[in-house]
N, C-alpha and C positions, 0 to 999 in steps of 0.2 A: 504494500499499499504506499509506504513511504518512498520506495523507489519510483513508483508511478507518478507521485507528486513531483519529485525532483526532475523526472523526465519531462513532464508537462511544462514545468517552469523553464527548463533549458530550451525546450522547443519554442516557447514563447519568446525567450530572449534571442534566439537565433532564427526567428521567423524570416522567411525570404521577403525581399522587397518585390514590388510589382515588376521591376525590370528583370528579375532573375527568373529562370525557367524551372529551377528545381524547387517545387513547392513541397515535396516530400523528402525528408531526410531521416535516416535511421538514427536511433538514439546513440548507438555506438559511435557513429561519425560525429555527432554533436559533442559527445563527451571527449572524443579525441581532439577535436578542434579547441575545446575549452581547456584541455590539459588535465582532465579529471582522471585520476588513477584509481581512486576508491570511491564507491558509492556511499550514500549517507548511512546505510545500515552497517557497512564495514567500518566506517569511522566511529559510529556509536559503539560498536562491538570493541574496537580497539581501545577507546576511552574507558569503557566499562572494565575490561581486563587490566588495563593500566591501574585504575583505581583499586581493583581487587588486590593487585600486588602490593599497592601502597598500604591498604588496610591490613592485609595479612602479615605484613612485616612490622606492624605497630606492636607496642608493648601489650601484654595481655590485660592490663588494667585500664586501657583506654576504651572509651565508649564505642567507637566504631568497631573495634575488634570484639568487644563483648557482644555487640549486636550481630556481628557476623557469625559467631559460634553459639549464640544463645537461642533459646526458644521461649515463646510467650506461653502464658498459662491462661486458663479460662475457657469459656465456650466460644466457638467460632460461629459465624452466622450461617444460615442455611444456604444451600446452593454450592456451586463449584468453588473450590478454594481459589483465592486470588493468587496470581503468579508472584512469587517472591523474587527478590533480587538474586538470591543464591541459585534459584532455578535457572535464571538467565545465564549465570556464570557457568553452571553445569552444562548447559547447551553449548555455550561458547567453547568450553574445554573439550566437549565431545567433537565439535567441529575441528579442533586442533588435533584430535586423535589421542587425547590423554584423559585420565580420570581426574576428579576433583582432588583426590588424595595426591596424585602425582603433581598436580598443579601447586598444591600447598608446599610440596618439597621444592619445586622449581622456583617458587617465589622467594625462597631464602636467599638465593643469589640474584641480586637485582639486575645485573647485566645479562644473565642467562634468560631471565623472565622477559626483560625488555626486548631482547633479540627474538625470542619466541613470539611475542605479541606483534612485533613489527614484521616478522616473516609471515605471520598468518595473513596479514593484509596483502602482502605481495603475492602469496600463493593464491589467494582468492581472486585477486585482480587478474592474474594470469589465466586461471581457469574460467573466469567469466568472460574475458576478452576472447578466449579461444572458442567459445561456444558459437554455433552458427547463428546468423541473423535471420530473422523471419520477415 
């Protein structure tokens, strides 16, 4: 949904003038002209994983770290449970090909975690740009 929004905005920004004959342009071509290597979802994912590394390296008595590992008590409302931040992190780690426990170990070395997060964006950009256009 978010990718579609950004594609529509970039098409609006790069809309052809009346003199041009190319009234239809592929999203991939527009992103290439703009120099966009990562889409908005990949950028959010990178920021989320970067912040996860920051929080996981904090002292155990800091509130963000307590909230990362803590659980709430009491009754939850009816219906489907709301998606938690850690659930997004687990999905991101699965996309990287590691478990959350392996990620917690990788986070200990800041440089290793940073390169893993940065390489994730590069790998996704390569796989998405190599997909066929419709």
